[in-house]
N, C-alpha and C positions, 0 to 999 in steps of 0.2 A: 504493500500500500504506500510505503514511503516513496517508492519510485514513481508511482502514479502522481502523488502529491507534488513531487519535484517537477515532473513533466508539466503538470497543470500550472505550476508557478511560472515556469519558463514561457509557456504559451501565453499566459495572461500578461506577462511582462512585455512580450513582443507586441501583443495587441494594443496595450496601453501606449507603448512607444510609437507605434504606427498611428494610433488615434490622435496623439498629440500633433504629429506632423500633418495628418489629414485636416485637423482643425485649423492649423496655421495656413495651409493652402486654401482651404475654404474661405477663410477670412480675407485672403488676398483676392480671391475671385469675387467675393461680395463687394469689395471696395472698388473694383475696376470693371465689373461685368457690364454695366450699362453706360459706361462713360468713354471707354477707349475705342476708337474707330479701328476695328481689326482689319479692315481692307487695306489699311496703310502698312500693316506689319505682317501680312500673311506669309511672306517669304515663298511665294510660288504655289502655296496650297490653294485649291479652289474652294473658297468659302462664299456663302450666298446671303449673308446678312451683315449689318453694319457694326454690331457689337457682339460681345461674347454671349450675352443672354438678353432676351427681350420678352415683353409681355405678350401673351396669347390673347387674341380677341375672344370675347365671350359671347354667349348667346344660347338659345335653346336648340335642341336637335331639330333638324329639318330634312325632309326628303327620305329616300329609301337607303337603308344601310344593311349590308349583309355581313355577318360574322361567321367565321368558320373555325372549327376545332376538331380534333380527333382524339380517340381513345385507343390505348394499346395495352395488351397483356401478352406475356410470353411464358412458355413452358419448355424447358429443355429435357429431352429424354435421352436414352442411351445412344440411339443412332438417328434421331430425328428431332428437330426443333419446331415448335408450334408458335404461331402468331395469331392472335385474335384481335381484330381491329375494326373500327368504324369511324366515319367522319360525318359531321352534321353541319349544314348551313342554316342559319337563322336569318330571316328577313324582318326588320323592324321598319315600319312605314310611319313617319312622323308628319303631323300637320300642326303648325303653329305651336311646336314644342310638345305636343301630346302624341302618345303612341296610339295611332288609329287602327293599325292592323299588324298582325305578325303571322308568319308562315315558316314552315320547315322543309328542308330538302335533304335526302329523299323523303324523309318523314320525321316525326318528332322523336321516335326511338327505333331507328333502323336495326334490322337483324345484323349482328356482327359478321364480319367476313373472316374465314379461316384460311391461313396460308401455312403450308409446311415448307420447311427449309432443310434440305438434305446436305447441302454443300459446305456449310460453315464448319471450319476445323477447330476454331477456338471460341470460347464464350464472347470475347471481344468482337470477333468477326460476326457472330450471330447477332449481337446487339446492334452492330452497325447496319447489318442488312435489314433487321426489323425496323430500325429508324427510317431507313430509306423507303421501305414499304409504306410506313405510316405517312411520311411526307408526300409521297406520290399520291396516296389516297386522298389526303386533305386537299392538295392542289387540284386534283381531278374533280373533287366535289365542289371546290370553289369555282372552277371553270363552268361546270354544269349549272350551278346556281346563277352565275353571272349571265349565262346564255338564256336561262329561263326568265329571270326577273329584270335584267338590265338595270341594276340599281345605280345610285349615285356614287356609292362607296362600297368597296369590298375590304374588310379587315380580317387578316389572318391572325390566329393566335400563335405568335412566334414570328420569326423574321420572314420577310418577303423574298429572301434569298435562300438557296439551298444551304443546309447547315453542314454537311460532312466536310471535314478537313482533308480526308484522304479519299481520293478517287480510286475505285477498284481498277486493277490492271485489266487489259483486254481479255486475258485468259483466266481471270480470277472469278470466283463465285460472286454473284451479286452484280456483275456488269450489266446484265439484261435489265434488271429492275432499276438500276442506276440510270440507264439511258432513258427508260420510260419516265422516271421522275424528272429528268432534265427536260424532256419533250413536253411534259405537262406544265412545267414552269413557263417555258417559252410560249406555249399556246395560251396560257393565262395572261401573260404580259401582252401578247399581240391582240387578244380579244379586248382587254380593258383599254388599251391604247386606242384601238380602232373605234371603240364605242364611247370614248371619253369618260370612262369609269375610273375614279380614283382608286388606286390599289396600294395597300399598305399592310405592314405587319407590326403588331404590337408585342414587344419583347418585355415580359413581366420581370424577369430576373436576369438582366444583362450582366455578363461577365467580361464585356469588352473593355478595351483600353484605347480605342481609337480617338476619342475626344482628348484623353490625357496625352496621347502621342502628339496630336496637333498642337496642344498647348506647349508641350516641352520643346518640340522641334521648330515650330513656326511662329508662335505668338509671344510667349514670355521672353525669349531672347531679344525680340524686337522692341520690347518694352523695358529692356535692361533689368529684368527680374530673374534672379537665379533660383530656380526650384528644381533641383535634380531629382527629387523624390516623386515628382508628379507622375512620371511614367510607371512607377511601381504600384500605383493605386488603380483599382478598377473604377471606371467612369461613374457608376451609380453611387459608390461610396464617396468619391470626391464631390459629387453634385448633391449629396443628400441634404445638406443645409446651405449649400451655395445658391441653389435655386429656391426662389420663393414660390409659394402656391400661385399657379396661373402663369408661370414663366417657362420658357423653353430656351435651349441653347441655340446657337447659330446652326445652320444646316451645313453638313459636311458630306463628303463622299464616303460611301460605305467602306471602300477599300482604297488605299493610296495607289496600289498597283493591281487592279482587278485581273488583268490578263496574265499576271504572274501566278495567280491562284488556279490550279488545274480544274477545280470545280467551277469557279466563276467564269473561267475562260470558256467553258462549254456553253455558257449562255450567249456567246457571240456578241452582237452589238448591244445587247441589253446589260451586259456586265458594267460598262462605264456609266450607266444611267441609274445605278443604285445609290440612294442617298439616305441619310439618317439625321435625326436630332433627338435630344432628350427633352422630356416635358414633365413638369410636376403638376399632375391633374387632380391630386387630392392633398389636402392640407397636411395630413400626418403620414402620408405614404412616401415611399421612395420614388424617385423619378422612373418613368418608363422610357424605353427606347422605341422610337418609331422609325421603321425602315420603309422606304417606298421607291417606286419607279416613277421617274419624271422625264420629260423631254427638255425643251429649251428653257421655258420660263420656270426655272427651279425655285427661285425665291417666292414667286407668286403662288406656285403650287404648294410649297411647304407652309406658307401662311394660311392658306385655305384649309389644308389638311389639319394643321394644328388646332384651328378653331373647331373643326368637326370632332376631333379626338377629345378635346377639352370638354366640349358640350356633352359628349357621351360618357365621360369618365369622372365628372366632377360631383356626382350626386351622393357619393359616400366619402366622408372626410378621411377614412382610414384605408381606402382601397380604390385606386384610381384607374382600374381597368374598365374600358368601355362596356356598358351593360350588355350589348349585343354579343360580345365575346364571352361574358360570364354565362349567358344563357346557352350559347353553343357548347361551352365546356360542360355544363350540367347535363346536356342532352347526349354528349358523346362519351362521357365517362363510363368506363367499364369496371365491374367488380370482380374480385377474385373468383367468385363462384362461377362466373361466365366461362372461364377457361377450364375450371374443374369439370364442368358439365361436358365440355368438348372432349377433354381427355378421357373421361369415363366412357363416353360414347365410342371412342376409338378402341379402347380396351375391350369393350363388349363385343366388338366386331372381330378383333384380331386375336383375342385371348391373351395368354401369358407369353407373348413374343418378346424375346430379349431386346428387339429393336425399339419397342415402345415402353421399356421399363423406365421409371423415373430415375434420375440421378441419385446416388446414395445420400448426398447431402439433403435431398428433399424427401427422403423416405426412411430416415433413421427411426428405429423403434424406441429410442430413449432420448 
């Protein structure tokens, strides 16, 4: 127990040390965020606003908004891995700030889809393939819902960009579903662009450092401010109290070198059109990251998008996620019993085959 106590003390000490630096950096940002014209010190970085942080316009929700989320459960067996998943799109139709109508696609509680994975050699590879299956399903659902309803806005739960950092090799397991996922993203981008539908993703728990990276390399040096520890902080922690309720950061490119990322590169001409900003949409919640696809008028687009996201997420002071995404999450969520039922059904049909046995860690008798 003494070793645990000692480790706890060391970790707590590191957190407190880092928290002190975080507060110092946040204080600096609070002092300069609305005053310094960052266009003059951007150092070549493509930024689309005049200051570090700026107020979001407010208002009541208007028009048709679609939120999309997915649910996923996995079960590893001795020689096969199982994925149970589903995705749900929710339509909220607002008139003068009031919700007039809501619909679901394909329905309010769709039957989950079962996928078997035979090729994964490691648990990490399996989880990666399962995640690609889920992302592909969510984007496919978002596209079908957009085609059906042609809403004003489509909001994904999570980034609007594909998430995997590692692209499967051409001869590796998972390359087929990976290509399907990329094609689904491109089709969604093309349809929304053609039909003038705003497309964005809301990242609830961002672990990114892109904003901190821009501050460290492009902005603070131009202001003669030396803060070498900025780049070691995740953006959401740095901005936790630097952003006031109703504020957002400047808009920045999702990636500084999108064509150097093998996954983003597969998006072709859409990769350089990915942008982000952070927004504080609830008084006592952490900032959310909003990723989106835009054309030429990036500043105008982000201003309009920020107003919409704020109007949809400001109704709970402790949780700033847009309500349409909350509803999609509730409808798509799966419970452990869902995959248990699937597994039991398979065992009923194949009997005591060693190929379908649970892993030992999941079937210990004690």
